[in-house]
C-alpha positions in Angstrom: 40.7 154.7 116.5 44.0 156.6 116.2 46.8 154.9 114.3 48.9 152.4 116.4 52.6 151.9 116.4 53.6 149.6 113.4 53.5 146.0 114.5 56.6 145.2 112.5 58.6 143.1 114.9 59.0 141.7 118.3 58.8 144.3 121.0 56.2 146.8 119.5 54.8 147.7 122.9 51.3 148.7 123.5 52.2 150.1 126.9 55.2 152.3 126.0 54.7 155.2 123.6 57.1 157.5 121.8 56.8 160.4 124.3 60.3 161.8 124.5 62.5 163.5 122.0 66.2 164.5 121.7 65.8 168.3 121.2 69.0 168.4 119.3 67.1 166.8 116.3 64.7 169.8 116.4 67.4 172.4 116.0 66.6 174.1 119.3 70.1 173.7 120.6 73.6 174.2 119.0 74.3 172.0 116.0 76.5 168.9 116.6 80.2 169.3 116.0 82.0 167.7 113.1 83.2 164.9 115.5 79.6 163.9 116.2 78.5 160.5 114.9 74.8 159.8 114.6 73.4 156.4 113.4 69.8 155.7 112.9 67.7 152.6 111.9 64.7 150.4 112.7 64.3 147.8 115.5 61.5 146.4 117.5 58.9 147.9 115.5 60.2 151.3 116.0 63.4 153.4 115.5 66.7 153.6 117.0 69.0 156.6 117.1 72.5 156.5 118.6 74.4 159.9 118.9 78.0 160.2 119.9 79.2 163.8 120.7 82.7 162.6 120.6 84.1 159.2 119.5 87.2 157.2 120.1 89.7 157.6 117.2 89.5 154.0 116.2 85.7 153.8 116.1 84.3 154.1 112.5 80.6 154.5 111.5 80.7 151.0 109.9 82.1 149.4 112.9 79.4 151.0 115.1 76.6 150.2 112.8 77.6 146.6 112.5 77.9 146.2 116.2 74.4 147.9 116.7 72.9 145.6 114.2 74.2 142.5 115.7 73.2 143.3 119.3 69.8 144.5 118.5 69.0 141.5 116.2 70.2 139.2 119.0 67.7 140.7 121.4 64.9 140.3 118.8 65.9 136.6 118.3 65.5 136.0 122.0 62.6 138.1 123.2 60.4 138.7 120.1 56.7 137.6 120.2 56.5 138.0 116.5 59.4 135.6 115.7 58.1 132.0 116.0 61.7 130.6 116.7 62.5 133.2 119.5 63.1 132.0 123.0 60.1 133.7 124.2 57.9 132.2 121.5 59.1 128.7 122.1 58.6 129.2 125.8 55.1 130.5 125.3 54.3 127.2 123.2 55.8 125.0 125.9 53.6 123.0 128.2 55.2 124.3 131.4 55.7 122.4 134.7 59.5 122.1 134.0 62.4 124.6 133.7 62.8 125.9 130.2 66.4 126.9 129.4 66.9 130.4 128.1 69.8 132.8 127.5 71.3 134.9 130.3 69.8 137.9 128.6 66.2 136.6 128.7 66.6 135.3 132.2 67.8 138.8 133.3 64.9 140.7 131.8 62.3 138.2 133.2 63.9 138.4 136.6 63.6 142.3 136.6 60.1 142.1 135.4 59.2 139.8 138.3 60.8 142.0 140.8 58.9 145.1 139.6 55.7 142.9 139.5 56.1 142.3 143.2 57.1 145.9 144.1 54.2 147.4 142.0 51.6 145.2 143.6 51.1 143.4 140.3 50.7 146.5 138.1 53.6 145.5 135.9 52.7 142.1 134.5 54.4 140.6 131.5 51.7 137.8 131.3 48.8 140.3 130.5 48.8 139.5 126.8 45.5 137.5 126.7 43.8 140.6 128.2 45.5 143.0 125.8 44.4 140.8 122.8 40.9 140.5 124.3 40.4 144.2 124.2 41.7 144.5 120.7 45.2 145.9 121.3 47.1 142.9 120.2 48.6 142.0 116.9 45.1 141.1 115.5 42.7 143.8 114.1 40.3 145.0 116.7 36.6 144.3 116.5 35.8 147.5 118.4 33.5 145.5 120.7 33.6 145.4 124.6 34.4 142.0 126.0 31.8 140.2 128.1 32.5 139.8 131.9 32.8 136.1 131.3 35.4 136.4 128.6 37.4 138.8 130.7 37.3 136.4 133.7 38.5 133.6 131.3 41.3 135.7 130.2 42.3 136.6 133.7 42.7 132.8 134.6 45.4 132.7 131.9 47.5 135.6 133.4 49.5 136.3 136.6 53.2 136.6 137.0 52.9 134.9 140.3 52.6 131.7 138.1 56.0 132.3 136.6 59.5 131.5 138.0 63.0 132.4 136.9 66.5 131.3 137.8 69.7 133.0 136.6 72.1 130.0 137.1 71.7 128.1 134.9 69.3 130.6 133.2 65.8 129.2 132.8 62.2 130.0 133.3 59.2 127.9 134.3 55.4 128.5 134.2 52.9 126.8 136.5 50.1 127.1 134.0 50.4 125.6 130.4 48.4 128.5 128.9 50.6 131.2 130.5 52.5 133.3 128.0 55.0 136.2 128.4 55.4 139.5 126.5 58.5 141.5 127.4 57.5 144.5 125.2 57.1 146.8 128.4 60.7 146.2 129.3 62.8 144.9 126.6 63.2 148.3 124.8 64.8 149.7 128.0 67.0 146.6 128.2 68.1 147.2 124.6 69.0 150.7 125.4 71.1 149.6 128.2 72.8 146.9 126.1 73.7 149.4 123.5 75.0 151.9 126.2 77.2 149.2 127.7 78.6 148.3 124.2 79.5 152.1 123.7 81.2 152.0 127.0 83.3 149.0 126.0 84.3 150.8 122.8 85.6 153.7 124.8 82.8 156.2 124.1 82.0 158.7 127.0 79.6 161.1 125.5 76.5 159.7 123.9 72.7 159.4 123.8 71.0 156.1 123.0 67.2 156.4 121.9 65.1 153.4 121.1 61.5 154.4 120.4 61.7 157.2 122.9 63.4 155.3 125.8 66.8 156.9 126.2 70.0 156.6 128.1 72.7 159.4 128.2 76.3 159.5 129.1 78.5 162.5 129.5 77.9 165.7 127.6 76.2 166.8 124.3 78.9 169.5 124.0 81.6 170.8 126.6 79.8 171.1 129.8 76.4 171.0 128.2 74.3 168.1 129.3 71.9 166.3 126.9 68.6 168.1 126.5 65.5 165.8 126.5 61.9 166.8 125.8 59.0 165.1 127.4 56.0 165.3 125.0 52.7 166.9 126.0 50.1 164.2 126.2 47.7 165.4 123.5 46.3 162.8 121.1 46.2 164.8 117.9 49.3 167.0 117.9 52.8 167.0 119.4 54.2 169.6 121.7 56.9 170.0 124.5 55.7 169.6 128.1 59.0 169.8 129.8 62.7 169.9 128.8 65.1 168.0 131.0 68.9 168.3 131.3 70.4 164.7 131.7 73.8 163.3 132.2 74.5 159.7 132.9 70.8 159.0 133.3 68.1 157.0 131.5 64.5 158.0 130.9 61.4 156.1 129.9 57.9 157.4 129.3 54.6 155.6 129.1 51.2 157.1 128.1 47.7 156.2 127.3 46.6 159.2 125.2 47.0 157.9 121.7 46.2 154.1 121.6 42.6 153.8 122.5 39.1 153.3 121.0 35.8 154.9 121.9 32.4 153.0 122.3 29.1 154.8 123.2 30.8 157.8 124.3 33.3 156.1 126.6 37.1 155.9 125.9 38.9 152.5 126.4 42.6 152.8 126.7 45.2 150.2 125.6 46.6 150.3 129.2 44.9 147.2 130.8 44.9 146.8 134.6 46.1 143.2 135.3 44.0 143.2 138.5 40.6 144.0 136.9 41.2 142.9 133.3 39.9 146.2 132.1 41.3 149.4 130.7 42.4 152.0 133.3 39.9 154.7 134.0 41.9 157.3 136.1 43.2 160.6 134.7 46.9 159.9 134.5 47.8 160.5 130.9 51.7 160.2 130.9 54.5 159.1 133.3 58.3 159.7 132.8 60.7 157.9 135.0 64.4 158.6 135.5 67.0 156.2 136.6 70.5 154.8 136.1 69.4 152.0 133.8 66.6 152.2 131.2 65.2 148.7 131.7 64.0 149.5 135.2 62.7 153.0 134.2 60.9 151.3 131.2 59.1 148.8 133.5 58.3 151.4 136.2 56.8 153.8 133.7 54.3 151.2 132.6 53.5 150.2 136.3 52.9 153.8 137.1 50.4 154.4 134.3 48.4 151.5 135.5 48.5 152.5 139.1 47.4 156.1 138.6 48.9 159.4 140.0 48.3 158.9 143.8 49.3 155.2 144.1 52.1 155.7 141.6 53.7 158.7 143.3 53.5 156.9 146.6 55.5 154.0 145.2 57.9 156.3 143.6 58.6 158.0 146.9 58.8 154.5 148.7 61.4 153.1 146.2 63.2 156.5 145.7 62.2 156.8 142.1 62.3 160.0 140.1 59.2 160.5 138.1 56.9 163.0 136.5 53.2 162.3 136.3 50.9 164.3 134.0 47.3 164.1 134.7 44.1 165.7 133.1 41.9 167.9 135.1 39.2 170.4 134.4 41.7 173.1 133.5 44.0 171.0 131.2 47.1 169.3 132.3 48.5 169.2 135.8 52.0 167.8 136.8 52.9 165.8 139.8 56.6 165.3 140.5 58.2 162.9 142.9 61.0 164.2 145.1 64.1 165.2 143.3 62.5 165.6 139.8 62.8 169.5 139.8 66.7 169.4 139.7 66.6 168.0 136.2 64.2 170.5 134.6 65.9 172.8 132.1 64.8 176.4 132.5 63.4 177.7 129.2 
């Protein structure tokens, strides 16, 4: 089995892979100017990278690093499933049947997750954890065994976002089933990206790129009249290459894929992407999906939903909800790209 993303903390997500890269880090484009400020660190079991192409005169590296640390640690303290005292962990241990008070931040993320659950016909489901664990893609070490039909059915009984409710005022969530648990890892990285972007806006920054584990949001320009250049990674399991380069300004991007986290048994491949409807790993030929949007939280969740739905149904919903997406599928001749309407205008000619 290939190596997994490190399970260091809260939101290490089995359904969202590092599949986008800021090309400026690869030396493909002009070097940053002396006014550029770049800060990196670790969060949510992955990295973060914040790049300011220009910065307000009063903003120092120390100030920005402190603000980043504070905001990202707060999201961890609310939404981590690895921290026993987080809001999400305490909610998961609760018996249900009554409203459980949470922060405005957690309620906002859950509300968006439930909205996309409905729009995606259940493909994006934050209660799917028991199935992920059953198939060996959770925190515990995998046995490499195929679960029985009976154990899959039992796990399915403990899932279903239709059994979850949320209210924003006062912020609270409620579950109809005591065993129901939530895992926000398929959407919280995107929310964290948005949170950092809003913080930068409040500090007066106008030209920046926020990247948390490959989920990104851009603002303004990388250089004068030069948009940020983002690479979508080729969906190959054992090497990294560039599939597409995009030119983005004031947009977010999130990518999800199933080509690195899987195991094989008796010649058959079992992906970490579990279909909440069947309780089993997806079997279609969609390898990677990248979704563009004005906010990263929504793009993050839809990228996961599309990888579950597959290329045909995914593109259909992308068109229905006017989402901009690139689907990369495997066929007999290699990789094939399927674009939703409007995607072409973001492609950078190489």
